[in-house]
C-alpha positions in Angstrom: 77.6 94.7 146.9 79.7 95.6 149.5 81.6 99.0 150.1 84.2 99.8 147.1 86.2 101.1 149.5 86.5 98.6 151.9 86.0 95.2 149.9 86.1 93.3 146.8 84.6 95.2 143.6 82.2 93.1 141.5 82.8 93.3 138.2 81.1 90.5 136.5 78.0 88.4 138.0 78.4 84.5 137.9 76.1 84.4 134.8 78.4 86.4 133.5 81.2 84.2 134.1 79.9 81.2 132.8 78.8 82.8 129.5 81.8 84.1 129.4 83.7 80.5 129.3 81.6 78.6 127.8 82.5 81.1 124.9 86.4 80.6 125.6 86.0 76.5 125.5 83.7 76.9 122.6 86.3 79.4 120.7 89.5 76.5 121.6 87.3 74.0 120.0 86.0 75.6 117.1 89.9 77.5 116.4 91.4 73.2 116.8 89.2 72.2 114.4 89.1 74.9 111.9 93.1 74.6 111.8 92.9 70.7 111.3 90.4 71.5 108.4 92.9 74.8 107.2 96.4 72.6 107.0 97.1 68.5 107.3 100.1 69.8 109.4 97.3 70.6 111.9 95.2 67.6 111.0 96.2 65.9 114.6 94.0 69.2 116.4 90.7 67.5 115.3 91.4 64.8 118.1 89.5 67.2 120.1 86.7 66.8 119.3 87.1 62.7 118.3 88.8 62.9 114.7 88.2 64.6 111.8 84.3 63.2 110.8 82.9 64.3 114.2 85.3 67.5 114.1 83.1 67.9 110.7 79.7 67.3 112.1 80.5 69.6 115.3 82.8 72.4 114.2 79.3 74.3 113.1 76.8 73.4 116.1 79.9 74.8 118.3 80.1 78.1 116.4 76.5 78.2 116.7 77.0 77.7 120.1 79.7 79.9 120.5 78.0 83.3 118.3 75.2 83.2 120.8 76.4 83.0 123.8 78.7 86.0 122.8 75.8 87.7 121.5 74.2 87.6 124.9 77.2 88.9 126.5 77.9 91.9 123.9 74.2 92.8 124.2 74.1 92.6 128.6 77.6 95.0 127.9 76.7 97.1 124.5 76.1 100.1 126.6 79.0 100.5 128.6 81.3 100.1 124.7 80.3 103.8 123.5 83.3 105.1 122.6 83.0 108.3 123.7 85.4 111.3 123.4 87.3 109.9 126.7 87.9 107.0 124.7 89.2 108.6 121.3 91.5 111.0 124.0 93.0 107.5 125.8 93.4 105.7 122.3 95.7 109.0 121.2 97.6 108.2 124.1 97.7 104.5 123.1 101.9 104.4 122.6 101.7 106.0 126.9 99.5 103.2 127.9 101.8 100.3 126.3 104.6 102.2 128.2 102.8 101.1 131.5 102.7 104.9 132.1 99.2 107.4 132.7 100.7 110.5 132.4 98.1 112.4 129.9 95.7 109.4 129.6 92.2 110.2 130.4 90.6 107.9 133.2 88.6 105.1 131.9 85.1 104.2 132.7 83.6 100.5 132.7 86.0 99.8 129.8 88.8 101.8 128.4 89.1 102.8 124.6 91.0 100.2 123.5 88.9 97.3 124.9 85.8 99.1 123.3 87.7 98.9 119.7 88.3 95.6 120.6 84.5 94.6 121.6 83.5 96.2 117.8 85.9 94.0 116.2 84.6 91.0 117.9 81.8 91.8 117.0 82.1 92.3 113.1 84.4 89.0 113.2 81.4 86.7 115.1 78.9 88.3 112.4 81.4 87.7 109.5 82.6 84.1 110.7 78.4 83.6 111.3 77.4 84.1 107.7 80.0 82.9 106.0 79.7 79.8 108.0 76.0 79.6 107.6 76.5 79.8 103.6 79.6 76.8 103.8 77.0 74.5 105.7 77.0 71.7 103.4 74.4 69.6 105.6 71.7 71.9 105.6 72.3 75.1 103.7 74.9 75.5 101.4 72.6 74.3 98.4 70.9 77.0 98.6 73.8 78.7 97.0 75.8 78.9 94.3 78.9 77.3 93.8 81.2 80.6 93.8 79.6 81.5 96.5 80.8 78.8 98.7 84.0 79.3 97.9 84.1 83.1 98.4 82.5 82.2 101.9 85.2 79.5 102.5 87.8 82.1 101.8 86.4 84.7 103.8 85.6 82.1 106.6 89.2 81.4 107.1 90.1 85.0 107.1 87.7 85.8 109.7 88.9 83.1 111.7 92.7 84.1 111.3 91.8 88.1 112.4 89.7 86.4 115.5 92.6 84.4 116.6 94.6 87.1 116.8 92.2 89.3 118.3 92.0 87.1 121.1 95.7 86.6 121.7 95.3 90.3 121.9 92.5 90.0 124.6 94.4 87.3 126.6 97.5 89.4 126.4 95.9 92.5 127.8 94.3 90.7 130.2 97.5 89.3 131.5 99.8 92.2 131.5 97.0 93.8 133.0 97.5 92.4 136.3 94.4 91.7 138.6 92.4 91.7 135.5 92.0 87.3 135.1 90.5 87.8 138.8 87.9 89.8 137.5 86.7 86.4 135.3 87.7 84.0 137.7 85.9 85.5 140.8 84.1 88.1 139.8 85.4 90.9 141.5 88.8 93.6 141.0 90.2 94.8 144.1 89.7 98.6 144.7 93.2 99.6 143.9 92.5 98.3 140.3 89.5 99.8 139.9 91.3 103.3 140.6 94.5 102.7 138.7 92.7 101.1 135.7 88.6 101.9 135.2 89.4 105.5 137.3 85.5 106.9 136.4 83.7 103.9 136.9 85.2 103.3 140.5 84.2 106.8 141.1 80.8 106.2 139.9 80.6 102.7 142.0 81.8 104.4 145.5 78.8 106.8 144.6 76.6 104.5 144.0 77.5 100.8 144.8 74.5 98.9 142.9 75.5 100.4 139.8 77.6 98.5 137.5 
């Protein structure tokens, strides 16, 4: 990696970025087809996958793709998302952060406290969606479970999906709100100024060891 004092700093590798955008595309297709199943007002969204029949067939397979890609990504970044004392202090200063101020807010490492909480929320929701979707998958698995369990899984699946959509909206809003963040997932790099402002502990580590992550 180039000298972070002078050039851009690598935040995500090409493989990580490809994985991220596969997850993002899968999420869009799943959200659209899922909403089409949820209410007739959204049925037109099923056209993204070729209509109602193809949406019903493809939805669970795309769900498996998203689940696998997400957990490959999550496993790779798990060690960076352990919540520390600094993260708890960061979270206690959330109101200050939302005002765009930094006074009294602890320096963040590769990810701040809010990002780490969102990470674990996404992990839980993904597990819930996969488990409930497995029970609901009529073509292959639903016959293994009682009808009451299938109905409960359907309800939980809808709740998990709604919460995931809300979490992704927060994720997208934060990426746009913190100027320069989108570049990390498009070009894979961030500026030293961005790193210093938003993830100061991570920046210091990169300066000390350019090969660090």
